[in-house]
KEKE-3310 file (N, C-alpha, C; in steps of 0.2 Angstrom, whole numbers, plus 5000, padded with zeros to 4 digits):
npx = (5833:5850:5861:5875:5887:5891:5882:5871:5874:5874:5860:5855:5859:5852:5839:5842:5845:5834:5826:5835:5843:5842:5839:5842:5841:5854:5858:5856:5864:5869:5874:5879:5866:5860:5853:5858:5857:5864:5867:5863:5866:5861:5865:5862:5862:5853:5854:5860:5870:5879:5894:5899:5903:5908:5908:5915:5916:5921:5923:5932:5930:5937:5942:5937:5938:5938:5924:5920:5926:5919:5906:5907:5911:5899:5889:5894:5891:5877:5873:5878:5870:5859:5861:5871:5873:5882:5885:5873:5872:5884:5880:5871:5878:5884:5884:5882:5887:5885:5891:5894:5896:5900:5902:5895:5893:5905:5911:5903:5908:5921:5931:5942:5937:5921:5906:5906:5919:5926:5937:5933:5940:5948:5940:5934:5932:5945:5962:5979:5993:6009:6019:6011:6011:6012:5997:5994:5992:5980:5970:5964:5964:5958:5944:5947:5959:5967:5963:5956:5950:5938:5928:5933:5922:5912:5901:5903:5903:5888:5889:5899:5893:5882:5889:5896:5885:5879:5890:5891:5878:5877:5890:5898:5890:5891:5899:5910:5918:5922:5929:5931:5938:5939:5951:5961:5978:5993:6005:6016:6013:5999:5991:5987:5980:5980:5973:5984:5980:5982:5991:6007:6006:6004:5990:5977:5972:5982:5988:5977:5977:5989:5988:5977:5983:5993:5985:5978:5989:5993:5981:5979:5993:6007:6001:6000:5999:6003:6004:6002:6003:5995:6001:6015:6018:6013:6006:5989:5976:5959:5955:5943:5941:5950:5944:5932:5937:5942:5931:5925:5933:5929:5921:5928:5926:5923:5928:5934:5939:5946:5950:5960:5960:5972:5974:5987:5990:6001:6005:5996:5998:6012:6012:6005:6009:6002:5991:5994:5991:5978:5965:5957:5964:5976:5972:5964:5963:5963:5963:5954:5956:5965:5957:5948:5956:5960:5948:5945:5955:5955:5942:5945:5951:5941:5931:5938:5939:5926:5923:5932:5927:5915:5920:5928:5930:5937:5950:5955:5967:5971:5974:5991:5996:5991:5997:6010:6009:6005:6017:6026:6020:6022:6036:6038:6032:6034:6046:6063)
npy = (4947:4951:4943:4945:4943:4953:4963:4956:4954:4968:4971:4962:4969:4981:4977:4972:4985:4992:5000:5011:5015:5026:5024:5024:5022:5027:5027:5016:5003:4993:4977:4964:4961:4961:4970:4982:4990:5005:5009:5021:5025:5032:5037:5042:5059:5071:5085:5099:5107:5100:5089:5078:5061:5052:5035:5026:5014:5000:5006:5002:4987:4975:4976:4970:4969:4982:4985:4975:4978:4989:4985:4976:4985:4992:4983:4980:4992:4993:4982:4985:4996:4990:4989:4997:5011:5022:5023:5027:5040:5046:5046:5056:5067:5067:5064:5050:5043:5031:5023:5009:5001:5006:5003:4991:4984:4983:4975:4963:4959:4957:4966:4981:4992:5001:4994:5000:5001:5011:5018:5023:5031:5039:5047:5060:5077:5083:5088:5082:5091:5093:5078:5062:5044:5033:5026:5021:5034:5038:5038:5041:5032:5019:5009:4996:4995:4996:5009:5018:5034:5038:5045:5062:5070:5066:5066:5063:5046:5037:5031:5039:5052:5049:5047:5060:5068:5063:5066:5080:5084:5078:5079:5091:5101:5103:5111:5104:5090:5073:5061:5044:5033:5016:5006:4993:4992:4988:4985:4985:4991:4998:5012:5029:5039:5056:5071:5081:5071:5075:5085:5091:5101:5107:5104:5115:5111:5104:5105:5100:5087:5082:5084:5075:5063:5062:5062:5050:5041:5043:5039:5026:5018:5010:5006:5002:5011:5022:5039:5049:5061:5057:5061:5059:5047:5045:5054:5058:5059:5065:5062:5059:5063:5073:5082:5084:5090:5102:5108:5109:5119:5131:5136:5144:5144:5131:5114:5100:5084:5073:5056:5042:5025:5014:4998:4987:4975:4967:4962:4951:4943:4940:4931:4921:4916:4910:4917:4926:4921:4923:4934:4940:4937:4945:4957:4955:4947:4930:4919:4913:4916:4927:4936:4939:4945:4957:4964:4966:4974:4986:4991:4997:5009:5015:5017:5026:5037:5041:5045:5055:5064:5068:5074:5085:5099:5099:5095:5102:5112:5129:5147:5152:5139:5131:5136:5133:5119:5117:5121:5111:5100:5102:5102:5089:5081:5087:5093:5089)
npz = (5277:5273:5261:5263:5275:5284:5282:5287:5300:5304:5302:5312:5323:5322:5325:5338:5344:5343:5352:5355:5344:5330:5313:5296:5278:5269:5256:5241:5233:5219:5214:5204:5201:5213:5226:5238:5254:5261:5277:5289:5305:5321:5338:5354:5360:5351:5351:5343:5348:5355:5355:5342:5335:5322:5315:5303:5290:5279:5267:5257:5249:5250:5263:5275:5289:5294:5294:5303:5315:5319:5320:5330:5341:5341:5344:5357:5363:5362:5370:5382:5385:5391:5404:5409:5418:5417:5404:5398:5404:5398:5385:5385:5382:5370:5352:5343:5327:5315:5300:5296:5284:5270:5257:5251:5239:5234:5244:5242:5230:5232:5230:5230:5225:5221:5214:5202:5198:5204:5216:5231:5240:5232:5225:5227:5223:5222:5220:5221:5226:5219:5215:5213:5218:5205:5198:5212:5218:5213:5198:5181:5171:5168:5174:5176:5182:5198:5211:5203:5199:5194:5180:5174:5171:5179:5193:5211:5217:5221:5234:5240:5240:5249:5260:5262:5264:5276:5284:5283:5289:5301:5308:5303:5306:5320:5334:5338:5332:5328:5316:5313:5302:5297:5291:5283:5282:5273:5283:5296:5308:5318:5313:5315:5304:5298:5290:5279:5264:5251:5251:5257:5267:5284:5294:5300:5313:5319:5332:5340:5336:5341:5354:5357:5354:5364:5375:5373:5374:5388:5394:5390:5391:5383:5371:5353:5343:5330:5326:5313:5298:5283:5271:5274:5270:5257:5243:5238:5225:5227:5240:5252:5265:5266:5257:5264:5276:5272:5268:5280:5286:5281:5290:5302:5316:5320:5325:5317:5316:5306:5306:5302:5304:5301:5301:5304:5293:5290:5302:5304:5293:5294:5304:5299:5285:5274:5271:5262:5249:5248:5243:5252:5264:5263:5269:5280:5296:5297:5306:5319:5333:5332:5325:5335:5344:5338:5336:5350:5353:5346:5349:5361:5357:5350:5359:5368:5359:5358:5371:5372:5363:5369:5381:5376:5378:5390:5386:5374:5368:5371:5367:5371:5375:5365:5353:5356:5356:5343:5336:5341:5335:5322:5321:5324:5314:5302:5299:5294)
capx = (5840:5855:5866:5881:5887:5892:5875:5866:5875:5871:5853:5853:5860:5846:5834:5844:5845:5828:5824:5840:5845:5838:5842:5839:5845:5857:5858:5856:5868:5867:5880:5878:5859:5858:5852:5861:5857:5870:5864:5866:5863:5863:5864:5864:5859:5853:5855:5865:5875:5883:5899:5897:5908:5906:5912:5914:5920:5919:5924:5936:5926:5941:5945:5931:5940:5935:5917:5919:5928:5914:5900:5909:5910:5892:5886:5896:5887:5870:5872:5879:5864:5854:5863:5877:5870:5887:5885:5867:5874:5888:5876:5867:5882:5887:5880:5886:5884:5888:5890:5899:5897:5898:5903:5893:5893:5912:5912:5900:5912:5927:5935:5943:5933:5914:5904:5908:5926:5929:5940:5929:5945:5951:5934:5932:5934:5951:5968:5985:5999:6015:6019:6008:6013:6009:5991:5992:5989:5973:5971:5958:5965:5953:5941:5950:5965:5965:5964:5953:5946:5931:5930:5933:5916:5906:5901:5905:5899:5882:5891:5902:5888:5879:5894:5897:5879:5879:5895:5889:5872:5878:5896:5900:5885:5892:5905:5916:5916:5928:5927:5936:5937:5942:5954:5966:5984:5998:6010:6018:6010:5993:5993:5981:5982:5976:5975:5982:5983:5983:5996:6011:6005:6001:5983:5976:5971:5988:5989:5972:5979:5995:5985:5973:5988:5996:5979:5977:5995:5992:5976:5981:6000:6009:5998:6005:5997:6008:6000:6006:5999:5995:6006:6021:6020:6012:6000:5984:5971:5952:5954:5936:5942:5953:5938:5927:5940:5943:5924:5924:5938:5926:5918:5933:5924:5921:5933:5932:5945:5945:5956:5959:5963:5975:5976:5993:5989:6007:6005:5993:6001:6018:6011:6001:6011:5998:5986:5996:5988:5971:5964:5955:5969:5981:5969:5960:5965:5959:5963:5948:5958:5968:5952:5945:5961:5960:5942:5945:5960:5953:5937:5947:5952:5934:5928:5942:5937:5919:5923:5936:5923:5911:5924:5933:5931:5942:5957:5957:5972:5969:5979:5998:5997:5989:6003:6016:6007:6006:6024:6029:6018:6025:6043:6039:6029:6035:6053:6068)
capy = (4948:4951:4937:4947:4942:4959:4966:4952:4956:4975:4971:4960:4975:4986:4974:4973:4991:4996:5005:5016:5017:5029:5021:5025:5020:5033:5026:5009:5001:4987:4973:4957:4960:4962:4977:4983:4996:5008:5011:5026:5024:5037:5035:5048:5066:5074:5092:5101:5111:5095:5086:5072:5057:5047:5029:5024:5008:4996:5010:4997:4981:4970:4977:4968:4970:4989:4985:4970:4981:4994:4981:4973:4990:4994:4977:4981:4998:4991:4977:4989:5000:4986:4989:5002:5018:5027:5024:5032:5047:5048:5047:5062:5073:5066:5061:5045:5042:5025:5020:5003:4997:5011:5000:4984:4981:4980:4969:4957:4957:4956:4971:4987:4998:4999:4990:5004:5000:5017:5018:5028:5035:5043:5049:5066:5082:5087:5086:5083:5095:5089:5071:5056:5038:5030:5022:5022:5040:5039:5040:5041:5028:5014:5006:4989:4996:4998:5016:5022:5040:5039:5050:5069:5074:5063:5068:5058:5040:5037:5030:5045:5057:5048:5048:5067:5071:5062:5070:5087:5085:5075:5081:5097:5105:5104:5115:5100:5083:5068:5056:5039:5028:5010:5002:4988:4994:4983:4988:4981:4995:5001:5019:5034:5045:5062:5075:5080:5066:5078:5090:5091:5106:5105:5106:5120:5108:5099:5105:5096:5080:5080:5084:5069:5058:5062:5060:5043:5037:5044:5035:5019:5017:5004:5004:5001:5016:5027:5044:5053:5063:5052:5063:5057:5041:5046:5059:5055:5063:5063:5059:5061:5066:5080:5086:5086:5094:5108:5111:5111:5124:5137:5139:5143:5143:5124:5109:5094:5080:5067:5052:5035:5019:5009:4992:4984:4968:4963:4958:4945:4939:4937:4925:4915:4918:4907:4922:4930:4918:4924:4941:4943:4936:4950:4963:4953:4941:4924:4914:4916:4920:4933:4941:4942:4950:4963:4967:4969:4980:4993:4994:5002:5015:5018:5020:5032:5043:5043:5049:5061:5069:5070:5079:5089:5105:5098:5094:5106:5117:5136:5152:5151:5132:5129:5138:5128:5112:5117:5121:5104:5095:5104:5100:5082:5078:5091:5095:5084)
capz = (5279:5267:5260:5265:5282:5288:5282:5291:5307:5305:5303:5318:5328:5321:5329:5345:5347:5340:5356:5356:5338:5325:5307:5289:5272:5266:5249:5239:5227:5216:5212:5201:5201:5220:5229:5245:5257:5265:5282:5293:5312:5326:5344:5359:5361:5345:5352:5339:5352:5358:5350:5339:5333:5317:5314:5296:5288:5273:5261:5253:5249:5252:5270:5279:5296:5297:5296:5308:5321:5320:5322:5337:5345:5341:5348:5364:5366:5363:5375:5389:5387:5395:5412:5411:5419:5415:5397:5397:5406:5393:5378:5385:5381:5364:5347:5339:5320:5312:5294:5296:5278:5265:5250:5252:5233:5233:5248:5239:5224:5235:5227:5234:5222:5221:5208:5195:5198:5207:5222:5234:5243:5226:5221:5229:5218:5225:5216:5225:5224:5218:5212:5217:5215:5199:5200:5219:5220:5210:5191:5177:5165:5167:5180:5176:5186:5205:5213:5198:5202:5190:5175:5176:5171:5183:5200:5216:5217:5226:5241:5243:5241:5255:5266:5263:5266:5283:5288:5284:5293:5308:5311:5302:5309:5327:5335:5338:5329:5326:5312:5312:5296:5299:5286:5284:5278:5273:5286:5303:5314:5318:5312:5315:5299:5298:5284:5272:5260:5245:5251:5263:5271:5290:5295:5306:5319:5321:5339:5343:5335:5345:5361:5357:5354:5371:5380:5373:5377:5395:5396:5388:5389:5380:5365:5347:5338:5327:5324:5308:5293:5277:5266:5276:5266:5250:5242:5234:5223:5228:5247:5254:5271:5264:5254:5270:5281:5269:5268:5287:5287:5279:5296:5307:5323:5322:5325:5314:5316:5303:5308:5298:5308:5297:5304:5300:5291:5290:5309:5303:5287:5296:5308:5295:5278:5269:5270:5256:5244:5248:5242:5259:5269:5263:5272:5286:5300:5295:5311:5323:5339:5330:5324:5341:5348:5334:5338:5356:5354:5343:5353:5366:5354:5348:5366:5370:5355:5360:5377:5371:5359:5374:5385:5372:5382:5395:5384:5369:5370:5369:5369:5370:5375:5358:5349:5358:5353:5335:5335:5343:5330:5315:5322:5324:5308:5295:5298:5294)
cpx = (5845:5859:5873:5882:5888:5885:5870:5867:5873:5864:5851:5854:5855:5841:5836:5843:5839:5825:5829:5842:5840:5842:5838:5844:5848:5857:5857:5860:5867:5874:5878:5870:5856:5857:5854:5860:5863:5866:5867:5862:5866:5861:5866:5860:5859:5854:5861:5871:5880:5888:5896:5903:5905:5911:5910:5919:5917:5919:5928:5933:5931:5943:5939:5932:5937:5928:5916:5921:5922:5907:5901:5908:5903:5888:5887:5892:5880:5868:5873:5873:5858:5855:5868:5874:5875:5887:5879:5869:5879:5884:5871:5871:5886:5883:5884:5883:5888:5886:5895:5900:5895:5899:5901:5893:5901:5914:5909:5904:5919:5932:5936:5938:5925:5912:5905:5915:5930:5931:5937:5934:5949:5946:5932:5935:5940:5958:5974:5990:6005:6014:6015:6011:6009:6003:5989:5989:5983:5974:5964:5959:5960:5950:5944:5956:5963:5967:5961:5949:5939:5933:5929:5927:5910:5907:5904:5901:5894:5884:5894:5897:5884:5883:5895:5891:5878:5884:5893:5883:5874:5885:5898:5896:5886:5898:5911:5914:5923:5925:5933:5934:5942:5944:5959:5972:5989:6004:6011:6016:6003:5994:5986:5983:5977:5978:5981:5984:5985:5989:6001:6011:6002:5994:5982:5975:5976:5989:5984:5974:5984:5992:5981:5977:5990:5991:5978:5983:5995:5987:5977:5988:6001:6005:6003:6003:6002:6004:6005:6001:6000:6001:6013:6023:6019:6006:5995:5979:5964:5951:5947:5937:5946:5948:5934:5930:5941:5936:5923:5928:5934:5922:5924:5932:5923:5928:5931:5939:5944:5951:5954:5963:5965:5978:5982:5992:5995:6008:6002:5996:6008:6017:6007:6003:6006:5992:5988:5993:5981:5970:5962:5960:5975:5978:5965:5963:5960:5959:5958:5951:5961:5963:5949:5949:5961:5954:5942:5950:5958:5946:5939:5948:5946:5931:5932:5940:5930:5919:5927:5932:5918:5914:5929:5934:5936:5949:5959:5961:5969:5975:5986:6000:5996:5994:6009:6015:6008:6013:6028:6027:6021:6033:6043:6037:6031:6042:6058:6071)
cpy = (4947:4944:4939:4947:4948:4963:4962:4954:4963:4975:4967:4965:4980:4983:4974:4979:4996:5001:5011:5019:5021:5027:5023:5023:5026:5033:5018:5009:4994:4983:4966:4956:4960:4969:4977:4990:4999:5011:5017:5025:5030:5035:5041:5054:5069:5082:5094:5105:5106:5092:5080:5068:5052:5041:5026:5018:5005:5001:5006:4990:4975:4970:4976:4969:4977:4988:4980:4973:4986:4990:4978:4979:4992:4989:4978:4987:4996:4986:4981:4993:4997:4987:4994:5009:5023:5028:5028:5039:5050:5050:5054:5068:5072:5063:5056:5043:5036:5024:5014:5000:5002:5008:4992:4980:4979:4975:4963:4955:4956:4960:4977:4992:4996:4996:4994:5004:5007:5016:5024:5033:5039:5047:5056:5072:5087:5084:5087:5088:5091:5082:5066:5050:5035:5025:5023:5028:5042:5041:5039:5037:5023:5011:4999:4989:4998:5006:5020:5028:5041:5045:5057:5072:5071:5065:5062:5052:5041:5036:5036:5051:5056:5049:5056:5070:5070:5066:5077:5088:5083:5078:5088:5103:5107:5108:5111:5093:5079:5063:5051:5034:5022:5007:4997:4991:4989:4986:4984:4985:4997:5008:5023:5039:5050:5066:5079:5074:5069:5083:5089:5096:5104:5108:5111:5117:5103:5099:5100:5088:5078:5080:5077:5063:5057:5060:5053:5039:5038:5039:5027:5018:5010:5001:5005:5006:5021:5033:5048:5055:5058:5054:5061:5051:5042:5051:5056:5060:5060:5060:5063:5065:5073:5085:5089:5091:5101:5112:5113:5118:5131:5140:5138:5143:5136:5120:5103:5090:5074:5062:5045:5030:5014:5003:4988:4977:4964:4959:4951:4940:4936:4931:4919:4917:4915:4912:4926:4927:4919:4932:4944:4942:4941:4956:4961:4947:4935:4919:4917:4919:4926:4938:4944:4947:4957:4967:4970:4975:4986:4995:4998:5009:5019:5021:5026:5038:5045:5047:5055:5067:5072:5076:5083:5096:5105:5097:5098:5111:5124:5141:5150:5143:5129:5130:5134:5121:5112:5117:5114:5099:5096:5101:5093:5079:5081:5093:5089:5083)
cpz = (5272:5267:5261:5272:5286:5288:5287:5298:5309:5306:5309:5324:5327:5325:5336:5348:5345:5345:5358:5350:5334:5318:5301:5284:5269:5259:5247:5233:5225:5213:5210:5202:5208:5222:5236:5248:5261:5271:5286:5300:5316:5333:5349:5358:5354:5345:5348:5342:5355:5353:5347:5336:5328:5316:5308:5294:5282:5267:5255:5254:5252:5260:5274:5287:5298:5299:5302:5315:5323:5323:5329:5342:5346:5345:5356:5367:5367:5369:5382:5390:5391:5403:5414:5411:5416:5408:5395:5399:5400:5387:5379:5383:5374:5359:5343:5332:5318:5305:5293:5289:5272:5258:5250:5245:5232:5238:5245:5234:5226:5231:5231:5232:5223:5215:5201:5194:5200:5214:5226:5238:5238:5222:5222:5224:5221:5222:5221:5222:5224:5215:5217:5214:5209:5201:5207:5221:5217:5202:5187:5171:5164:5174:5181:5181:5193:5206:5207:5202:5200:5185:5177:5176:5175:5190:5205:5215:5222:5233:5244:5244:5247:5261:5267:5266:5274:5287:5289:5289:5300:5312:5310:5304:5316:5328:5336:5336:5327:5321:5312:5307:5297:5292:5288:5279:5279:5276:5293:5309:5313:5318:5312:5310:5300:5292:5285:5269:5253:5245:5257:5268:5278:5291:5300:5312:5321:5329:5343:5342:5340:5352:5362:5358:5361:5376:5379:5376:5385:5398:5395:5386:5386:5374:5359:5342:5336:5324:5318:5302:5287:5272:5268:5272:5259:5249:5237:5231:5226:5235:5250:5260:5270:5262:5260:5275:5278:5269:5275:5289:5285:5285:5302:5314:5325:5321:5322:5313:5313:5304:5304:5302:5302:5300:5301:5299:5291:5297:5308:5298:5290:5300:5305:5287:5273:5267:5263:5249:5243:5247:5249:5264:5269:5268:5278:5289:5298:5301:5316:5330:5338:5329:5330:5345:5344:5336:5345:5357:5351:5346:5358:5363:5352:5354:5368:5366:5357:5366:5376:5367:5365:5379:5382:5375:5387:5392:5378:5371:5367:5370:5367:5371:5368:5353:5350:5355:5346:5333:5336:5337:5324:5315:5321:5317:5301:5294:5298:5300)
residu = (UNK:UNK:UNK:UNK:UNK:UNK:UNK:UNK:UNK:UNK:UNK:UNK:UNK:UNK:UNK:UNK:UNK:UNK:UNK:UNK:UNK:UNK:UNK:UNK:UNK:UNK:UNK:UNK:UNK:UNK:UNK:UNK:UNK:UNK:UNK:UNK:UNK:UNK:UNK:UNK:UNK:UNK:UNK:UNK:UNK:UNK:UNK:UNK:UNK:UNK:UNK:UNK:UNK:UNK:UNK:UNK:UNK:UNK:UNK:UNK:UNK:UNK:UNK:UNK:UNK:UNK:UNK:UNK:UNK:UNK:UNK:UNK:UNK:UNK:UNK:UNK:UNK:UNK:UNK:UNK:UNK:UNK:UNK:UNK:UNK:UNK:UNK:UNK:UNK:UNK:UNK:UNK:UNK:UNK:UNK:UNK:UNK:UNK:UNK:UNK:UNK:UNK:UNK:UNK:UNK:UNK:UNK:UNK:UNK:UNK:UNK:UNK:UNK:UNK:UNK:UNK:UNK:UNK:UNK:UNK:UNK:UNK:UNK:UNK:UNK:UNK:UNK:UNK:UNK:UNK:UNK:UNK:UNK:UNK:UNK:UNK:UNK:UNK:UNK:UNK:UNK:UNK:UNK:UNK:UNK:UNK:UNK:UNK:UNK:UNK:UNK:UNK:UNK:UNK:UNK:UNK:UNK:UNK:UNK:UNK:UNK:UNK:UNK:UNK:UNK:UNK:UNK:UNK:UNK:UNK:UNK:UNK:UNK:UNK:UNK:UNK:UNK:UNK:UNK:UNK:UNK:UNK:UNK:UNK:UNK:UNK:UNK:UNK:UNK:UNK:UNK:UNK:UNK:UNK:UNK:UNK:UNK:UNK:UNK:UNK:UNK:UNK:UNK:UNK:UNK:UNK:UNK:UNK:UNK:UNK:UNK:UNK:UNK:UNK:UNK:UNK:UNK:UNK:UNK:UNK:UNK:UNK:UNK:UNK:UNK:UNK:UNK:UNK:UNK:UNK:UNK:UNK:UNK:UNK:UNK:UNK:UNK:UNK:UNK:UNK:UNK:UNK:UNK:UNK:UNK:UNK:UNK:UNK:UNK:UNK:UNK:UNK:UNK:UNK:UNK:UNK:UNK:UNK:UNK:UNK:UNK:UNK:UNK:UNK:UNK:UNK:UNK:UNK:UNK:UNK:UNK:UNK:UNK:UNK:UNK:UNK:UNK:UNK:UNK:UNK:UNK:UNK:UNK:UNK:UNK:UNK:UNK:UNK:UNK:UNK:UNK:UNK:UNK:UNK:UNK:UNK:UNK:UNK:UNK:UNK:UNK:UNK:UNK:UNK:UNK:UNK:UNK:UNK:UNK:UNK:UNK:UNK:UNK:UNK:UNK:UNK:UNK:UNK:UNK:UNK:UNK:UNK:UNK:UNK:UNK:UNK:UNK:UNK:UNK:UNK:UNK:UNK:UNK:UNK:UNK:UNK)
# end
């Protein structure tokens, strides 16, 4: 068993779900003389003709809540498989992929970056168009500063290579796939971000994002999620999901929707200002009942996405409807 609490919980889930899960170690990383596995887990139907959804977390080591949300959701699924026939039927129509803790070395060291000092969300080989915020947008000055991209002549970090390999094999190989990456963002709203981060140009699948948003609001009204492109706030170099989305666009017959859940940590800090004096408290709920509330709330979103991926043929817009949805989305998110 690992000495990292989130890894211990993940390994307990591997044992709990040993009759349902397929698991492997996507890569291994070292920090402070300790060796950590980065696990890849799959569940559901492996038929490549079926849709898939990937759940990713722990890319930033300080943001433990993203990993905790995914582990909570995964435990719920594995427990329900013991009695829930409807879930068994659902998993015949969709493939689930989990990488709940991509940066265990950073989580062990309580840093945003990985043990090499590289921010994994600034590390992909893609440059932003136009200006980016100083440091925040990604830089190559020094690994001692936050948001370091890595050196220009180095390849992607081991963790990102593993992430990209899993996405290509399990998601981009399908006709339809969704990825959701769980983070903690210092804001007062829970946000769902979508590409681009490197550019202010609308993505080709904007109509699908808007349709998915409206479907969620119809299914779960009164939720607090705010959907928007990341570039609406700031642009960054090296965004991994932009990089993978652009790769997916090389096959125009397929749909890949990468989404980022940015949980608003200001909601927790505002109710407990003492958290500001803790590195973890700035990005994670520290009060137990608040943590449980966060876990339950976002499990609804993850369950919705799983079902939306399975039934994508029922809601994806086509023809003139798709064109109208694209025009509405552009008017909403990209025009003053």
